Every structure is written in structure tokens, then in C-alpha cells.
C-alpha positions as CSV (number, residue, x, y, z in Angstrom):
1,X,-104.9,21.6,158.4
2,X,-108.1,20.0,159.5
3,X,-108.7,17.6,162.3
4,X,-111.5,15.1,162.6
5,X,-113.4,14.6,165.8
6,X,-112.9,11.2,167.3
7,X,-116.3,9.5,167.9
8,X,-116.6,7.4,171.0
9,X,-119.5,5.0,171.6
10,X,-122.2,6.2,173.9
11,X,-121.8,5.1,177.5
12,X,-124.5,2.7,178.7
13,X,-127.2,4.4,180.6
14,X,-127.1,4.0,184.4
15,X,-129.2,1.1,185.7
16,X,-131.6,3.4,187.4
17,X,-132.3,5.3,184.2
18,X,-132.8,2.1,182.3
19,X,-135.3,0.9,184.9
20,X,-137.3,4.1,184.8
21,X,-137.5,4.2,181.0
22,X,-138.2,0.5,180.1
23,X,-140.5,0.9,177.0
24,X,-144.1,-0.1,177.6
25,X,-146.7,-0.9,174.9
26,X,-149.1,1.9,174.4
27,X,-152.0,-0.6,174.3
28,X,-151.4,-1.0,178.1
29,X,-151.9,2.7,178.6
30,X,-155.1,2.7,176.6
31,X,-156.6,0.1,178.9
32,X,-155.3,1.6,182.1
33,X,-156.6,5.0,181.0
34,X,-160.2,3.7,180.6
35,X,-160.1,1.8,184.0
36,X,-158.8,4.9,185.8
37,X,-161.1,7.4,184.3
38,X,-164.2,5.3,184.5
39,X,-163.5,4.6,188.2
40,X,-163.8,8.3,189.0
41,X,-167.6,8.4,188.7
42,X,-167.8,5.3,190.9
43,X,-165.5,7.0,193.4
44,X,-167.4,10.3,193.4
45,X,-170.9,8.9,193.7
46,X,-170.3,5.7,195.7
47,X,-167.0,5.2,197.6
48,X,-166.5,8.9,198.5
49,X,-170.0,10.2,198.3
50,X,-169.5,11.7,201.7
51,X,-167.3,14.4,200.2
52,X,-170.4,16.0,198.7
53,X,-171.8,16.4,202.2
54,X,-169.1,18.9,202.9
55,X,-171.1,21.3,200.8
56,X,-173.6,21.6,203.6
57,X,-171.2,22.2,206.5
58,X,-170.0,25.6,207.8
59,X,-167.0,26.9,205.9
60,X,-165.3,27.5,209.3
61,X,-164.8,23.8,209.6
62,X,-162.5,23.8,206.6
63,X,-158.8,23.3,207.6
64,X,-156.9,23.0,204.3
65,X,-154.1,20.6,203.9
66,X,-150.6,22.0,203.3
67,X,-151.1,21.8,199.5
68,X,-154.3,23.7,199.8
69,X,-152.5,26.5,201.8
70,X,-149.5,26.6,199.5
71,X,-151.7,26.8,196.3
72,X,-154.1,29.2,198.0
73,X,-157.0,27.0,197.0
74,X,-160.4,28.6,197.6
75,X,-162.5,27.7,200.6
76,X,-165.1,25.2,199.5
77,X,-168.6,26.6,199.3
78,X,-171.7,24.7,198.3
79,X,-171.5,26.0,194.7
80,X,-167.8,25.2,194.4
81,X,-168.1,21.6,195.6
82,X,-171.1,20.9,193.3
83,X,-169.2,22.4,190.3
84,X,-166.0,20.5,191.0
85,X,-168.0,17.3,191.5
86,X,-169.8,17.5,188.1
87,X,-166.9,18.9,186.2
88,X,-164.7,16.1,187.5
89,X,-167.2,13.4,186.5
90,X,-167.9,14.9,183.0
91,X,-164.1,15.4,182.4
92,X,-163.4,11.8,183.4
93,X,-166.0,10.3,181.2
94,X,-164.8,12.4,178.3
95,X,-161.1,11.4,179.0
96,X,-162.0,7.7,179.0
97,X,-162.8,8.0,175.3
98,X,-159.1,8.6,174.6
99,X,-159.7,12.0,172.9
100,X,-157.5,15.0,173.8
101,X,-155.6,12.9,176.3
102,X,-153.3,15.6,177.4
103,X,-155.9,18.3,177.9
104,X,-158.7,16.2,179.4
105,X,-156.2,14.1,181.4
106,X,-154.7,17.2,183.0
107,X,-158.2,18.6,183.7
108,X,-159.1,15.3,185.4
109,X,-156.0,15.3,187.5
110,X,-156.4,18.9,188.7
111,X,-160.1,18.4,189.5
112,X,-159.5,15.2,191.3
113,X,-156.7,16.8,193.3
114,X,-159.1,19.6,194.4
115,X,-161.7,16.9,195.2
116,X,-159.2,15.2,197.5
117,X,-158.2,18.5,199.1
118,X,-161.9,19.1,199.8
119,X,-162.3,15.5,201.1
120,X,-159.3,15.5,203.4
121,X,-159.4,19.0,204.9
122,X,-162.0,18.3,207.5
123,X,-159.9,16.2,209.9
124,X,-159.7,12.8,208.0
125,X,-156.8,12.0,205.8
126,X,-156.7,8.7,203.9
127,X,-153.4,7.2,202.5
128,X,-155.0,5.1,199.8
129,X,-155.1,7.9,197.3
130,X,-151.5,8.7,196.6
131,X,-150.8,6.0,194.0
132,X,-154.1,6.8,192.2
133,X,-153.2,10.5,192.2
134,X,-149.8,9.7,190.7
135,X,-151.6,7.6,188.1
136,X,-153.8,10.5,187.1
137,X,-150.9,12.9,187.1
138,X,-148.7,10.8,184.7
139,X,-151.4,9.6,182.2
140,X,-151.6,13.0,180.4
141,X,-147.8,12.9,179.8
142,X,-148.1,10.0,177.4
143,X,-150.4,11.3,174.7
144,X,-152.4,9.2,172.3
145,X,-152.7,5.4,172.9
146,X,-155.0,2.9,171.2
147,X,-156.0,-0.6,172.3
148,X,-154.3,-2.1,169.3
149,X,-151.2,0.1,169.4
150,X,-148.3,-2.3,170.0
151,X,-145.7,0.3,169.7
152,X,-143.5,0.7,172.8
153,X,-143.0,4.0,174.5
154,X,-140.3,5.1,177.0
155,X,-142.7,7.9,178.1
156,X,-145.3,5.2,178.9
157,X,-142.6,3.2,180.7
158,X,-141.7,6.1,182.9
159,X,-145.3,6.7,183.7
160,X,-146.0,3.1,184.7
161,X,-142.7,3.0,186.7
162,X,-143.8,6.1,188.6
163,X,-147.1,4.5,189.6
164,X,-145.3,1.3,190.6
165,X,-143.0,3.3,192.9
166,X,-146.1,5.1,194.4
167,X,-147.8,1.7,195.0
168,X,-144.6,0.5,196.7
169,X,-144.2,3.6,198.8
170,X,-147.8,3.3,200.0
171,X,-146.9,0.1,201.7
172,X,-143.4,0.9,202.8
173,X,-144.3,4.3,204.3
174,X,-147.3,2.6,206.1
175,X,-144.8,0.4,207.9
176,X,-142.6,3.3,208.6
177,X,-145.6,5.2,210.1
178,X,-146.5,2.2,212.3
179,X,-143.0,2.0,213.7
180,X,-142.6,5.8,214.0
181,X,-145.8,6.4,216.0
182,X,-146.4,3.0,217.6
183,X,-142.8,1.8,217.9
184,X,-142.0,-1.9,217.8
185,X,-144.9,-2.5,220.2
186,X,-147.3,-2.0,217.3
187,X,-146.9,-5.6,216.1
188,X,-147.7,-6.9,219.6
189,X,-150.5,-4.5,220.2
190,X,-154.2,-4.9,219.7
191,X,-154.8,-2.9,216.4
192,X,-156.3,-5.8,214.5
193,X,-158.2,-7.0,217.5
194,X,-159.8,-3.6,217.8
195,X,-160.6,-3.5,214.1
196,X,-162.3,-6.9,214.3
197,X,-164.3,-5.9,217.3
198,X,-165.5,-2.7,215.6
199,X,-165.9,-3.8,212.0
200,X,-165.6,-7.6,212.1
201,X,-167.6,-10.0,209.9
202,X,-168.5,-13.7,210.3
203,X,-165.3,-14.4,208.5
204,X,-163.1,-12.7,211.1
205,X,-165.1,-12.7,214.4
206,X,-163.6,-16.1,215.4
207,X,-160.1,-14.7,215.3
208,X,-160.5,-12.8,218.6
209,X,-160.7,-16.2,220.3
210,X,-157.2,-17.0,219.0
211,X,-155.1,-14.2,220.5
212,X,-151.8,-15.2,219.0
213,X,-153.2,-15.3,215.4
214,X,-153.9,-11.5,215.2
215,X,-150.5,-10.7,216.7
216,X,-148.8,-13.0,214.2
217,X,-150.9,-11.3,211.4
218,X,-149.5,-7.9,212.5
219,X,-146.0,-9.1,212.4
220,X,-146.5,-10.5,208.9
221,X,-148.1,-7.2,207.8
222,X,-145.1,-5.2,209.1
223,X,-142.6,-7.6,207.4
224,X,-144.4,-7.5,204.1
225,X,-144.7,-3.7,204.1
226,X,-141.0,-3.3,204.9
227,X,-140.2,-5.7,202.0
228,X,-142.3,-3.7,199.6
229,X,-139.3,-2.3,197.7
230,X,-138.8,-5.8,196.3
231,X,-141.7,-5.0,194.0
232,X,-139.4,-2.9,192.0
233,X,-137.5,-6.0,190.9
234,X,-140.5,-7.5,189.2
235,X,-139.9,-7.5,185.4
236,X,-141.6,-10.4,183.6
237,X,-145.3,-10.4,182.7
238,X,-145.9,-13.6,184.7
239,X,-144.3,-12.0,187.8
240,X,-146.4,-8.9,187.3
241,X,-149.6,-10.9,187.2
242,X,-148.5,-12.8,190.3
243,X,-147.8,-9.6,192.2
244,X,-151.1,-8.0,191.3
245,X,-153.0,-11.2,192.3
246,X,-151.2,-11.2,195.6
247,X,-151.8,-7.5,196.4
248,X,-155.5,-7.5,195.3
249,X,-156.0,-10.8,197.2
250,X,-154.6,-9.2,200.3
251,X,-157.0,-6.2,200.0
252,X,-159.9,-8.6,199.4
253,X,-159.0,-10.6,202.5
254,X,-158.9,-7.4,204.6
255,X,-162.3,-6.3,203.2
256,X,-163.8,-9.7,204.0
257,X,-162.5,-9.5,207.5
258,X,-163.0,-5.8,208.5
259,X,-164.9,-4.3,205.6
260,X,-162.1,-1.9,204.7
261,X,-160.8,-1.7,201.1
262,X,-158.6,0.8,199.4
263,X,-160.3,1.0,196.0
264,X,-158.3,3.8,194.5
265,X,-155.1,2.1,195.5
266,X,-156.4,-1.2,193.9
267,X,-157.0,0.7,190.7
268,X,-153.4,1.9,190.7
269,X,-152.3,-1.7,191.3
270,X,-154.1,-2.8,188.1
271,X,-151.7,-0.6,186.1
272,X,-149.0,-3.1,186.8
273,X,-150.7,-5.8,184.7
274,X,-149.6,-6.4,181.1
275,X,-152.9,-5.4,179.6
276,X,-151.5,-5.4,176.1
277,X,-151.6,-9.2,176.1
278,X,-155.4,-9.1,176.5
279,X,-155.9,-6.5,173.8
280,X,-153.7,-8.4,171.4
281,X,-155.9,-11.5,171.8
282,X,-159.0,-9.5,171.0
283,X,-157.3,-7.9,168.1
284,X,-156.2,-11.3,166.7
285,X,-159.8,-12.6,167.0
286,X,-161.5,-9.6,165.5
287,X,-163.5,-10.2,162.3
288,X,-161.1,-7.9,160.4
289,X,-158.1,-9.8,161.6
290,X,-159.7,-13.2,160.8
291,X,-160.7,-12.0,157.3
292,X,-157.1,-10.9,156.6
293,X,-155.8,-14.3,157.8
294,X,-158.2,-16.3,155.7
295,X,-157.5,-14.2,152.6
296,X,-153.8,-14.7,153.1
297,X,-154.1,-18.5,153.4
298,X,-153.2,-20.5,150.3
């Protein structure tokens, strides 16, 4: 006597799982990959050129971060720093071509991680690198992606969701750090006043003559950073574009006022954009596409 198994419909995935794995067009990954990898030579030779100077300081000054101690990373010598620098740049340029995305992407992430350990193990730790490091870490997990590839991938969706969460946490944890170390006196303190006095430009110097303005700006900053988790509710392409314009605009205003800008973080922010819409327009206007359209016309 045989019995047949009763089939039951699959239960819907939890909301959190559905959010993490919303499929993303692979064309978006192709663009983000090029932007991220080509930024690395700019970062190595311009925005963090000071890291190379660590090659000429005594090794006794090296105080490795926790990750450096856990992984038993070698103490940076002149040779090691030069090798990491050039290996990172060459690997990044090669990875930007889209070839061997898993191998080259993993190499870029590991080399950039070592570059950051070298950078931040001499007493200065920046918080604008976390989202960019997450971006470099997740890109190799996706595999091949082409500019005209309109297929949607859950792996790509997970990767972009991870970067969005890292971007959000950068702001939220910045507010948490302000409250943790400065208390609720931070918004009423003189942090921005000191920044303007030290690094101000003609666009911000006048603000020290309006005391309430900088205090109000600090309150606005705290409130916006604490509200950062609302970014995770952004779904539509139009909302994503608006979010990116707002965030990039904020960092440009800060740069105009006190000449501080978090470039790696801004690169991570750009991954939020629906780049596949741009690549689709170029694909539709390509000579091959126009020739196909004309030949299909009656």
C-alpha cells in the first residue's frame, strides 16, 4: 500500500530575507565595479598618498589595529609598503576590465584591506572607509557582469544591500559615537566652530559671527544621522537618485565649508544609483542597436 506525499505551497520568505535579496540588474554591478576599482589609484596616489610615507618611519611606530593583531599581519617595512601599493594599483586596474572578477576582486579587497591597516595603525583611524571596504568585499561574490547585461541577480541584490547597510551604519554609528563620548552636550558644543576656525573657507568663515547657526547645524546633523536607518526603506529608482543627490550634496557642502570630504564613502554611496538605466540608454543608441531597429522597420 503506497502513500503519496502531500505537497504544500512554499511559505513566503520573511520580509528581511526578501529585502536582502531583491534582484538587481547585473549592468549596475558592471558600472559600480569600474567606478570602485578605478577610484583606487586615485585614492592611493592622491587622497591617501600619505600612507606611502609610512615606509620611511621606524617600524617601532607601528601599532597594529585589532584586525592586524588577530590576523598576525606583518610589520610594514619599506619594501612591504611599496609592494602592496603597486600590487594594489595594478590589481585594481586589471579588475576594472571585468576579467576574472572573483580572483582579481578578491585580490583587490585583500590588498586594500592591508593598505588600510597600514594607513590606520599609526594613531589615526578614519571612519569613511567602512562602506567602501564592504563594497570591495562583496563585488567578487557576484561574478561576471556586463554593461548591457539586463539580467537580474539575487547575488547582486544581496551585495548592493550590504553596501547600503554599511553606508547607513556609517552615519548612524557616527551619531552614536558623538552621544557616547560627547553626551547630549555635543550638539550644543563648539565642534563646528572649531572646524571652521581651523579649516574654514570664504564660504563658511562668516558663520562664526552667527553663533546659533552652527549650533543648529549640529542638532540637524545629529537628527539626520540618527534617522539614517530610514535609508533602508528606499526602493524606487527615483527615491534612490534623490537619496544619492542628498548625501553627495551634504558631503560637498561640508567640503566647501571645512575642506573635509569622505571620498571612499562617496564612492560607496554611488552604488545606490540605478546605473542600469544609463547603460540601457547607451545600448539603445549604439550603432548596432540602431541598425537592428532600422532593419526591423517596415
